C-alpha positions in Angstrom: 121.3 -136.8 30.7 117.8 -136.0 31.8 116.8 -133.2 34.1 114.5 -134.3 37.0 112.0 -131.7 38.2 110.1 -131.9 41.5 106.3 -131.9 41.3 106.4 -128.1 41.8 108.7 -127.8 38.7 111.9 -127.0 40.8 115.0 -128.7 39.5 116.3 -131.6 41.6 119.1 -133.3 39.7 120.1 -135.1 36.5 119.9 -138.8 35.7 120.7 -141.0 32.8 118.1 -141.7 30.1 118.0 -145.3 31.3 117.2 -144.2 34.9 114.5 -141.8 33.6 112.8 -144.5 31.6 112.7 -146.7 34.7 111.1 -143.8 36.6 108.5 -143.5 33.9 107.9 -147.3 33.9 107.4 -147.2 37.7 105.1 -144.2 37.3 107.0 -142.0 39.7 107.6 -139.5 37.0 106.0 -138.2 33.8 107.6 -136.8 30.6 107.7 -133.0 30.8 109.8 -132.6 27.6 111.0 -135.2 25.1 113.0 -135.5 21.9 110.7 -135.3 18.9 110.0 -138.5 17.0 112.3 -140.7 19.2 111.0 -143.5 21.4 112.3 -146.2 23.7 109.5 -148.8 23.6 106.3 -147.1 24.4 108.0 -144.0 26.0 109.3 -141.0 24.2 113.0 -140.3 24.8 112.8 -137.8 27.7 115.0 -134.7 28.1 113.0 -133.5 31.2 110.9 -135.5 33.6 108.6 -134.3 36.4 108.0 -136.3 39.6 104.4 -137.2 40.3 104.7 -136.6 44.1 106.5 -133.7 45.7 109.8 -134.5 47.4 110.7 -132.4 50.4 114.2 -130.8 49.9 114.5 -128.4 52.7 118.0 -129.7 53.5 119.2 -128.4 50.1 118.6 -124.8 51.0 120.7 -124.9 54.2 123.8 -126.3 52.5 125.3 -126.4 49.1 126.0 -129.6 47.2 128.9 -131.8 48.3 132.2 -131.5 46.3 132.8 -134.0 43.5 134.9 -134.1 40.4 131.8 -134.4 38.2 130.3 -131.4 40.0 133.4 -129.3 39.3 133.4 -130.2 35.6 129.7 -129.4 35.4 130.1 -126.1 37.3 132.8 -125.0 34.9 130.9 -126.2 31.8 133.6 -128.8 31.0 135.8 -125.9 29.9 139.4 -125.4 31.1 139.6 -122.6 33.7 143.0 -121.5 32.3 142.7 -121.7 28.4 139.0 -122.4 27.7 139.5 -125.6 25.8 137.6 -128.8 26.6 138.4 -130.0 30.1 139.0 -133.6 31.1 140.3 -133.3 34.6 140.2 -131.3 37.8 143.0 -129.1 39.0 143.7 -127.9 42.5 144.5 -124.1 42.6 146.5 -124.6 45.7 148.1 -128.0 45.1 147.3 -130.9 47.5 151.0 -131.3 48.1 150.9 -127.8 49.7 147.8 -128.3 51.8 145.1 -127.6 49.3 142.0 -129.6 49.7 139.1 -131.0 47.6 136.8 -127.9 48.0 134.7 -125.9 45.5 136.9 -122.9 46.0 140.2 -124.7 45.5 139.3 -126.8 42.4 138.7 -126.0 38.7 138.2 -127.9 35.5 141.3 -128.1 33.4 142.5 -129.6 30.2 145.3 -132.1 30.4 147.8 -129.7 28.8 147.2 -126.9 31.4 147.0 -129.3 34.3 150.4 -130.9 33.3 151.9 -127.4 32.8 150.8 -126.2 36.2 151.9 -129.5 38.0 152.4 -128.9 41.7 152.7 -125.1 41.5 150.2 -122.3 42.0 148.8 -120.6 38.8 151.0 -117.6 39.4 154.1 -119.7 39.7 153.2 -121.6 36.5 152.4 -118.4 34.6 148.7 -119.2 34.3 145.7 -117.0 35.1 142.3 -118.2 36.0 139.6 -117.0 33.6 137.2 -116.8 36.6 137.5 -117.5 40.3 136.1 -120.9 41.5 133.0 -120.6 43.7 130.6 -123.0 45.4 127.6 -123.7 43.1 124.0 -123.9 44.1 121.9 -127.0 43.6 120.0 -125.3 40.7 123.3 -124.4 38.9 124.5 -128.0 39.1 121.1 -129.4 38.0 120.9 -127.2 35.0 124.5 -127.6 33.9 
């Protein structure tokens, strides 16, 4: 994944290497950081690109990012919120069968083993403890994770 910076060097989001190279080809971005000695055609393999023109993002300051499974995994560093192993799925702290929704404060990254163990129970009922409370991330936290 490649980090996309605004023209003022503020983080915007992440894109695939393929998307970043297309941005370079269209000349809407320039390479800010690249992998040493690696190229794709005439372009160095980027790790960070910077937009040539500033993109207004006022709306990002009024509201946080929308909930998504990939966002939850990124927020939690792809680590299980119960045991710390590599996470592959998203778990609802208050199960959906009991009225829990897809929100930042009700979902955490989980490994398959812990998610299966918890099933449709709360963490306390399953004998699990959260390593940290789920919280709504900022745009910058998601862009940098």
